[in-house]
N, C-alpha and C positions, 0 to 999 in steps of 0.2 A: 520514573524511573525505569529500569527494564529488567528483559528478559528471563532470567531463569524461575524456577521457583523452589520452595522452601520446604526441608520436612518440617517433621511435627509429632507431636505423641499421637494424634489420631489422623490429622489430615496432611496430606505433603501437596504443595499446591506451587504453581508459576506462572509466568507468563512471558510473551514477548512485549518486544518495544516497539513503538513507531509515534507520527506525528499528530500534530493536532488538526483539526478544522473545525470550520462554521458554517452553517448555512448561509446562502446569500439572503440580501435582504428580502423580506416579504416570502422567503419560502417555508412552507412548514416544515418540523424536525420530523414527524412522521412521512419517510419517503412512499409509504403504501399510497397508492390509488384507490379511489373509490370503486368498488365492486371485484376488488382482488378475494380471490379464496381467503377464508380465513385459516385453513389448515395448511399448514407449510408444505407438505408432502402431497397435496391434492393442485390439480390443475383443472380449470376450467376447460371445456372443449374448445372454447376460442383460444387459449393458450397454446394448448397442444398443436392447433393448426398451426396458429403462428410462428410457433418453434420449427414445427417442420419445414414451412416455406422460407424460414432463415435459413436452417441449414442446407436446404436445397441450393439457395441462392448462394449460401458460402461456397458450397461444391462445386457450384459453376464459376466461382470466381477463382477457384485455386483451392479452396478447402483449407482447413486445420486440422492440427494433431495430426492422425494417423493418416490425414489424407491432404496433409499440407504439401507435400511433394507431389507436383503433377508430373507426368512422364514425359512431358515436351520442354520441363525444364523451367516453366514461367513460373513467376512469383505471383502466390495470393497476394493480393491487397487488401489490408485491413484498415478499419478507422483508427483501431489501438491495438498494439500490443504491451502488454503488462508482464514485466519480467520479475517474478516472486510470488509466491501462492500462500502467503502469510495474510496475516488482520489487514496490512495496507492494501496489499494486491488484489486479494477478492473482494475487500468494500469496493473498490475502487471498478472492479470487472462487474459486480452486481449492478451498480449504478449506471455503468455503460450500456450493460445489455438489457437493462430496463427502458435504457433511452432509446432504444432499438439502435444502438452502434454493432458493428461488427467487431468483436474484441477476442482476444487470444491471450493466455495466459500461460507462461511458461516458467515451470518450477521445476527446481534441482531436487528438491525433497530433503533439504538440509536447514530444518527450523531450527531455530537458536534455543528454542525453550523446550525441545524434545525432551531434556532430562527430567522436567518439572512433572509434578503429578498433576497439579490443575492451575488453570488461569482465574487471577484476584482481580476485582474492582471491575469486572465488568457486568453492566446491569443487566439483568433478567439469565445470566450466564454463569454467576458466580462460582467457583471452583470447577469448570468443566474441563476435563483432561484438555490438553492443547491437541492431540490425535481428533478429537472429537470434534472439536471448535472446527478444525480445518476441513474435515470431512463434511460437516453441515453447511458450510459455507460452499464447499465446492457445487455440492447439490443444488445450492439457491441459484449460483453463478449458472450452472449448466439447465436449471428450468426455465431461463429467460434466453436462452439460445448462446449464451458465451461458451467458449472451449477452453479444456485445459489440457495440457500436456505434460509431460515427464521429459526435462531435455534441460542442458545447461546451455546457457547462452555463453559463445566464445568471442563474440564480436559484434561491433554496430558500425554501419557508415552511411552516410549521405548518398543519396543518389536523386540528383536533382532536387525536387520538394518533398520529397520521400526518404522515409528511414527503412535501410534493409538491417534486419536484424537474422546473423546467422548462430546456429547451434553445433553442439558436440554430434547430435543425430545426422549431421551433415543438410540439415533444412534451412530455406532462406524464408524468411518471412518481411512482407515489405507493408510498411504502415505510413499513416498520415502522421501518427503522431506515436511516441513511445513514452511509457511509464516505468520507471524501475523501483522497485519496492522490495529490492532484494536483502533489506537489514545489514546487519553487521557482524563482525567477529569480536567477541570479547580476547583480550590478550591479557593474561592471568600471569602474575608474580610467580618467579623461578622455584614454587614450594612443590616439594614432591606431595602429590593425593591432591591437592587442591583440583585439577581438572576432572579426575575420578567422582567427586563429591559436588562439583559445581552443578547448581539447580535442584540440589536435595540438602545438604545442611551447610554446604558454602554456598553462600547468598550476596545478592548485592542491592535490590530494591526493600526498605523497609514497608512501603506501600504494599507491595507483593508478598513479602514472608513475615512481616513484624507480628501478625496476629498470632502466628503458628509457632512463634518462638515468644512469645507473651510470659513473662514473669522467671523465663529461663537464665540459667548464665550464658551471655552472648559474649564474642571476642569481634574487634574490629582489626583489621591487618591495614596498618597505615601502607598502601602502595599506590597512594596517587594525591594530588591538592587537595581532596575532600574528604580525608580520613577523618578530619576532626569532626565536621559537618555531621557526618556519618554515624560517629560515636553520639554526638548529641541529639540526634533524631531518634537513634534507637532505642533511649531513655523515657521517649514516650511509650514506649511497650515492655521495657521491663528495667528494673531497678538496679539489674546487675550486669553490669556493663564494663569491657575491659578493653583498652585500647593497648595494641602491640604496636610500638611506633618501627619495630623492625630495622628496614633499610633507610627509610625517610627522615627528614629534617626533624629537630625538634618542634614542637609547637612553638609560636611566639609567646609574647607574655600575657596578652590578652586572652588567647585560647588556653593557656594553664590556666586562667583563674575561671574560663568558663566551665572547664573539665572538673575542676574541684567543687565550684559552685554546684553543679550537677551531680556530683558523688561518683564521676567514671574515673575507675581505677587506671594507670599508665603503668603499662610494663616495658622496659628498656630490654634491648637485645635483640638478637635475629632469632625468627621463626624458621625452623629447619624442617620441620614435619608435622603431620597430623598423626593422633592417637584415634585409631579406630577400632571398636569390639562391638561385635555381632552387627558388623555392615551400619554402624550409627558413630559419628562423631561424638568423640570423649574428651577431648581436649588437642591442646598444642603442643608441641616441644620445643624447647628454646635451644640455641647453640651451649647454652652452660649446661644443658641436660635437663632442666629444670621443666616438669609438666604443668600445664595451667589446664584444670578442669572446664570443660565447654560444652554444651550442647548444640552450639552453631557458630560460625565464622563468618562474619560479614567483611567485605572489601568491594572497593571500585576499580575494577579492570581497566585498562586501555580499551575505549571502543573505536574500532575501526571500520568505516562504512565500505559495505561490499558495492565498489562503485566502477570496478574496473572495467565493466562492460561499456562503461559510456567513454572511455577514453580516445576511440575510434571518433567520436564526435565532437571532440573538444572540450571535453567536462571532465574534472577530476577531483579528488577529494583533498580537502584542506584542513589545515590544525585548525581546531576548535579554538573558539577565543577563549575558553574556561581551561585550557590545557589537558581535555579528558579523552581527545582522540581526535580522530579526522573523521570528516563529513562532508556530505555532497550541498553546497550552498544554494538554496532556491528562495523565492519570495514565500508570501504566507500562503499562495493557493498551492504553489508545490513546483512553478515553473522556475527553469536554471534560465542561463543567460543565452541557451542554445536554442532558436525556433522549434516547438514539436517535441521537446525533450522535458520531462517532468520527472520528479521524483516525491515519493511520500514514505512516512512511516520511520524507521529508525537510520534508515540511510540519510536522511536529512535532518532528524530530530532525534540524537543520540541518546536521550534519555527518557524516550516515550515510552507509556506503557502500550498495552494491547488496546484499550479503550480510545487512548489519543492517538495511535496508530491507524487504527480502523478509520477515525475521524478525518484524520489526514488523506486518506486514500478516497473517502468518498469527497471531500472537499476539493482534491485535484481532478476528480473524473468530472464532477460538475463543469470544473473551468474548462477542462478539455472539450467536454459537449458544447461550451457554450463559444469555443473557437472554433469548432467544424461547424457549427451553425452558422457562424459568421461567415466561413470560407463558403459554406453551399449556399448561401443567401448571395453572396458577391458574384460566384460563378453564374447563378440562375439571371441574375440582373445583366451579366455580362452578353450571357447567350441571348436575353430577350432584346436588349440592345442591338445587338450584331444581327438578328432577323429581320428588327425593325429599318436597318440600314440596307438591308438585302436588294437589289434591285428585282420588281415585280416581272415576271413573265406575261403577258395577255392570254388570258384563257377565258374563251367565249363562255364557259358554263360558269367560271368564277365570275365574271363581269355580269351576267344576268342575274345570279344571286345576290350579287351588290345592289343591282338595280329594283330588284323585288323587295330589298329591303327599305332603299330609301325612296321608293314610291308608294310601296303598301297600297292601300285603299284608292289612292291618288289615280293609280294607273291607270284603270277603265275610263276616267273622264279624260285623261292625258291623250290616250288612244282615240277616243269620240272625236278630240279637238284636230286631232292629226288627220281624222280621217274625213272630219267635215270640211277640213282645209284641201285634201286629196279633191274630194268630190266638186268643190269650187272650181277647181282649178280644170277640171275636166271641162 
């Protein structure tokens, strides 16, 4: 489930969403290679020199970031351009950079979970503020030579077997593969105040926010097909759950029985506003004028993948089978139906958590690198075969070297034999 985080008596927290990933068979879960520095902010001299060399090579090829646009207008060619600098995008970039691929991340700086106070369920980083997680991720990507630029992608197009990514900053980046990890937009019900409280005390994911509102009175606004499921799920964290039917259809007979069995109160009538005191949610107001006290309000927004940048490549978002929004279809690795075009995180998995999103970015990156490796190998084999078929031009020095390798120590006896023959003939 996804992205904002919630208020709480002591903690506020939150988290973005993204998609899932698994390591390839026989690959270790720990991506750190042996002999890497233990301190995350320390680089060995070898790593420093390696990064400097890669940056120099990158500049010579057209550069990235502020150096991406060359005076002659040529496009820099990269292995991969990543659109989106959240958990999925940065995880992918880190994996690719460590694989010694040239990778550029373009980030518009509009994180979905910005209002949240913390990210939850991320092992080793529980409760970390979203901005800190991004800052640390950027540093890690940069440590291995990956580049990150603040810009907005305005379009993509195919140019032969390459993909061109154009930005609002007037730059064009040419890449062998494109990974879009731009997340999604939460479309909220038209109730005044929801947007302002979203990610604070108006929440979505119980796994992200449930602990912070444990044992408190929590409401569920019926705004989609999963409202009853959400109300039943929240009962795990608090016994005081109220389902507001709002403008949704009534539950079916089986759902009524489930709600009653779990002690979930059901309130009919449209919710017209929130009750806020001292910058905290205190309840909701119904069209009838009734006020129902609450400490948090949960809802399921309509999730809309930010996939517009892919339209130039023939990839568009489609309606999700569960009716919860629109997403970009891809296989388990993140590959779309278009060659060289990949997706990761919430753009493909509408209900992915930060941890799942990060995993999906890593999975996509490994799959991309495998395809790049296969292409590099095929090109090398082709070049080798072409060289073998090329006509040879006679060169005395080269022929002499070949003769030396063939005859070796036998050469002297061979020459003696020739010499003897010559002598006898004389």
